[in-house]
C-alpha positions in Angstrom: -13.3 31.4 -40.4 -16.6 30.3 -38.8 -19.6 32.3 -40.0 -21.8 31.7 -37.4 -34.9 26.7 -51.7 -37.7 24.7 -53.2 -41.3 24.7 -54.2 -43.6 23.1 -51.6 -46.4 21.2 -53.3 -47.1 19.4 -50.0 -45.3 18.3 -46.8 -46.7 15.4 -44.9 -45.5 16.1 -41.4 -46.9 16.8 -37.9 -45.7 16.5 -34.4 -48.0 13.6 -33.6 -48.7 11.9 -36.9 -49.2 12.5 -40.6 -51.1 15.5 -42.1 -50.9 17.6 -45.2 -49.4 21.0 -45.0 -49.8 22.8 -48.3 -48.1 25.9 -49.7 -51.2 28.1 -48.9 -50.7 27.4 -45.2 -47.1 28.5 -45.4 -48.2 31.7 -47.2 -50.7 32.3 -44.4 -48.0 31.9 -41.8 -45.7 34.2 -43.6 -48.5 36.8 -43.9 -49.2 36.5 -40.2 -45.5 37.0 -39.3 -45.3 40.0 -41.7 -48.3 41.7 -40.0 -46.6 41.2 -36.5 -43.7 43.3 -37.7 -40.3 43.5 -35.9 -41.8 43.2 -32.4 -39.0 45.7 -31.1 -40.2 45.7 -27.5 -40.4 42.0 -26.8 -37.7 39.6 -25.6 -36.8 36.2 -27.1 -39.4 34.2 -25.1 -42.2 36.7 -25.8 -41.4 36.8 -29.5 -41.4 33.0 -29.8 -44.8 32.9 -27.9 -46.3 35.6 -30.1 -45.1 33.9 -33.3 -46.4 30.4 -32.4 -49.5 31.0 -30.3 -52.0 30.7 -33.2 -50.6 27.4 -34.5 -50.9 23.9 -33.0 -48.9 22.1 -35.6 -45.1 22.1 -35.1 -44.4 22.5 -38.8 -46.3 25.7 -38.8 -44.7 26.9 -35.6 -41.3 26.2 -37.1 -42.2 28.1 -40.2 -43.3 31.1 -38.2 -40.0 31.2 -36.3 -38.0 30.8 -39.5 -40.0 33.4 -41.3 -39.7 36.0 -38.6 -36.0 35.5 -38.0 -35.1 35.6 -41.7 -37.1 38.7 -42.2 -36.0 40.7 -39.2 -32.4 39.6 -38.5 -29.5 40.6 -40.8 -26.1 39.1 -41.4 -23.4 41.4 -39.8 -20.6 41.9 -42.3 -18.0 42.9 -39.8 -18.8 40.1 -37.4 -18.7 37.6 -40.3 -15.4 39.0 -41.6 -13.7 38.9 -38.2 -15.4 35.7 -36.9 -16.7 37.7 -34.0 -18.8 35.5 -31.7 -19.4 38.0 -28.9 -23.0 38.7 -29.7 -24.3 35.3 -30.9 -26.5 34.7 -27.8 -30.2 35.0 -28.6 -31.0 38.1 -26.4 -28.0 39.9 -28.0 -29.2 38.9 -31.5 -32.6 40.3 -30.7 -31.1 43.5 -29.3 -28.7 44.2 -32.2 -30.9 42.7 -35.0 -27.7 41.4 -36.8 -25.4 38.6 -36.3 -23.4 35.7 -37.9 -24.8 32.5 -39.1 -24.0 31.0 -35.7 -26.2 33.7 -34.1 -29.0 32.9 -36.5 -28.9 29.2 -35.7 -28.6 29.8 -32.0 -31.7 32.0 -32.1 -33.7 29.5 -34.2 -32.7 26.8 -31.7 -33.7 28.9 -28.7 -37.1 29.9 -30.1 -37.9 26.3 -31.2 -36.9 25.0 -27.7 -39.3 27.6 -26.1 -42.0 26.3 -28.5 -41.4 22.6 -27.6 -39.7 21.8 -30.9 -36.6 19.8 -30.9 -33.9 21.8 -32.8 -30.1 21.5 -33.0 -27.4 23.6 -34.6 -25.0 22.1 -37.1 -21.6 23.5 -37.8 -20.0 22.9 -41.2 -19.2 24.5 -44.5 -21.0 26.4 -47.3 -19.9 28.3 -50.4 -20.7 31.9 -51.1 -18.8 32.8 -54.3 -16.9 31.1 -57.1 -13.5 31.8 -55.5 -14.3 29.1 -53.0 -14.7 26.4 -55.7 -11.8 24.0 -55.2 -10.5 26.0 -52.2 -11.0 24.5 -48.8 -11.1 27.1 -46.0 -9.0 26.7 -42.9 -11.9 26.7 -40.6 -15.7 25.8 -40.5 -17.5 28.7 -42.1 -21.3 28.3 -41.6 -23.9 27.1 -39.1 -27.5 26.0 -39.7 -30.2 24.0 -37.9 -31.9 20.6 -38.0 -35.4 20.3 -36.7 -37.1 17.0 -35.5 -40.9 16.7 -35.8 -41.3 13.2 -34.5 -39.3 10.4 -32.9 -38.5 8.9 -36.3 -34.9 9.5 -37.5 -36.3 10.3 -40.9 -38.2 13.2 -39.6 -35.3 15.6 -39.2 -35.4 18.7 -41.5 -32.9 21.4 -42.6 -33.4 25.1 -41.8 -30.9 27.8 -42.8 -32.3 31.2 -41.6 -29.1 33.0 -42.3 -29.1 32.2 -46.0 -32.8 32.8 -46.1 -32.3 36.3 -44.9 -30.2 37.5 -47.9 -26.6 37.6 -48.8 -23.2 39.4 -48.3 -21.2 40.7 -51.2 -18.0 38.9 -52.3 -15.8 40.8 -49.7 -18.4 40.4 -46.9 -18.7 44.2 -46.7 -22.4 44.7 -47.6 -25.5 42.7 -46.7 -28.5 42.7 -49.1 -31.8 41.6 -47.6 -33.7 39.1 -49.7 -35.9 36.6 -48.1 -36.0 33.1 -49.6 -38.2 30.3 -48.3 -36.2 27.6 -50.1 -34.0 27.2 -47.0 -36.9 25.9 -44.8 -37.4 22.1 -44.7 -35.2 22.1 -47.8 -35.0 19.2 -50.3 -32.2 17.4 -48.5 -30.1 16.2 -51.4 -30.1 19.7 -52.8 -29.3 21.3 -49.5 -26.3 19.0 -49.3 -25.0 20.5 -52.6 -24.9 23.8 -50.7 -23.9 22.7 -47.2 -21.5 20.1 -45.7 -21.7 19.3 -42.0 -18.6 18.8 -39.8 -20.3 15.8 -38.2 -21.5 13.3 -40.8 -24.4 12.3 -38.5 -26.1 15.5 -39.7 -25.8 14.7 -43.4 -29.5 14.1 -44.0 -30.0 12.4 -47.4 -27.3 12.0 -50.0 -24.3 14.3 -50.1 -20.5 14.6 -50.8 -18.3 12.0 -49.2 -15.7 14.5 -48.1 -15.4 18.3 -47.7 -12.9 18.3 -50.7 -15.5 16.8 -53.0 -18.0 19.3 -51.7 -15.8 22.3 -52.5 -15.2 21.0 -56.0 -18.8 21.2 -56.8 -20.4 24.2 -58.7 -22.4 26.5 -56.5 -26.2 26.0 -56.5 -28.8 28.8 -56.6 -32.4 29.2 -55.5 -33.5 27.7 -58.9 -31.9 24.4 -58.0 -34.4 24.2 -55.1 -37.4 25.4 -57.0 -36.8 23.1 -60.0 -35.7 20.2 -57.7 -32.2 19.7 -59.2 -31.3 16.0 -59.4 -27.9 15.9 -61.1 -25.6 17.9 -63.4 -22.7 17.6 -65.8 -19.9 18.7 -65.6 -19.7 17.7 -62.0 -16.6 19.7 -61.3 -17.3 23.4 -60.7 -14.1 24.5 -62.2 -14.0 24.3 -66.0 -10.9 24.9 -68.1 -11.8 25.6 -71.7 -10.7 27.4 -74.8 -12.4 30.0 -77.0 -13.1 27.7 -79.9 -14.5 24.5 -78.4 -18.0 24.2 -77.0 -18.6 22.7 -73.5 -21.6 20.4 -73.1 -23.9 20.9 -70.1 -26.6 18.5 -68.9 -28.8 19.3 -66.0 -31.4 16.9 -64.7 -34.4 18.4 -62.7 -37.7 17.0 -61.5 -39.7 20.0 -62.6 -38.9 20.8 -66.2 -42.4 20.9 -67.8 -42.7 24.7 -67.6 -39.1 25.6 -68.5 -39.4 27.9 -71.5 -36.1 29.7 -71.2 -32.5 28.7 -70.3 -30.0 31.6 -70.2 -26.5 32.2 -69.0 -24.7 35.1 -67.3 -20.9 35.7 -67.4 -19.0 37.7 -64.9 -20.1 39.5 -61.7 -20.5 43.0 -60.3 -19.7 45.8 -62.8 -18.5 43.3 -65.4 -21.5 41.0 -65.3 -23.1 40.5 -68.7 -26.8 40.6 -69.4 -28.6 37.3 -69.5 -28.0 35.5 -72.8 -30.5 32.9 -74.0 -29.1 29.6 -75.2 -30.6 26.9 -77.4 -31.5 23.9 -75.3 -33.4 20.7 -75.4 -35.5 19.3 -72.6 -36.7 15.7 -72.4 -37.6 13.6 -69.3 -36.3 16.2 -67.0 -32.9 16.6 -68.7 -31.9 20.0 -69.9 -29.1 20.0 -72.5 -27.1 22.8 -74.2 -23.6 23.5 -75.5 -21.8 26.8 -74.9 -18.5 28.2 -76.3 -16.6 30.5 -73.9 -15.4 33.1 -76.4 -14.3 35.5 -73.7 -10.8 34.9 -72.4 -10.1 35.0 -68.7 -11.4 33.7 -65.3 -15.0 34.4 -64.5 -18.2 33.0 -63.0 -20.6 31.3 -65.3 -24.3 31.3 -64.2 -27.0 29.0 -65.6 -30.6 30.1 -65.2 -33.9 28.5 -66.0 -36.9 30.8 -66.4 -34.8 33.5 -64.8 -34.0 31.4 -61.7 -30.4 30.6 -60.9 -29.6 26.9 -61.0 -25.8 26.6 -61.0 -22.7 28.7 -61.0 -19.4 27.4 -62.4 -15.9 28.9 -62.3 -14.5 29.3 -65.8 -10.9 29.6 -67.1 -11.0 30.2 -70.8 -8.0 30.7 -73.0 -7.2 30.8 -76.7 -6.6 27.4 -78.3 
């Protein structure tokens, strides 16, 4: 089936050279976009012009396009479930205000092109729930963008407006809007824990060597971007355990200085538990804790730092 996160201290990027873009400038762009509203009477070209006319820097233009699309376009549950590609063209996306990830990526590409920003779509894979851990789909299931801000090969950046817009439930029946800026110019190595391109040329940074390795990983949450996740153990997202033996977890992050709480959540939906705080140690960016899975069965296991989701494992726990 083809369905068509991170704290910015500073980005050193421009279309012509090097300049500092700080988090306040992104906040100002987002505020400007919010004040513009949904722009219901405008076509794609007019929307792109309205979004970018106040900005000379291509980074800020890209941010305005990303922010508007992620806040005003929704994932279409039916189109996603049925892999419907009839309405993925930019004008149709603007008309319907909902689409697949391919429609999101196509609209981002079109608006960037209209704003003289080089942008391409990338087909590949992503994971959306723990049932997909260890299970390769038959077809590509996600599309995102790469944006180039200068002629240097290193100045390509990831954008995923579809994931930034919110999420679908496990059965792809209900869309919940929830804007997240971590999918704009994402930390590349973290993005690659969440995405795997069909064409290896669009693996920016370090990532899984094969799609199978990618699907064996745990899922990453927004907290992975915010805390700048570096590594984790266990590396396999599927853990078989028993109800008497503790499993050791080690998570290395770049930003650990302000982590005051590590908690876990078991299950999902109606059976999801309340967050449970765990005893942990934190030193030189390494968060360590042990946990015993006393509940028998198969279920998701979510790890949070300061309330932000870092990782999700799939657990199979049985009596010893």
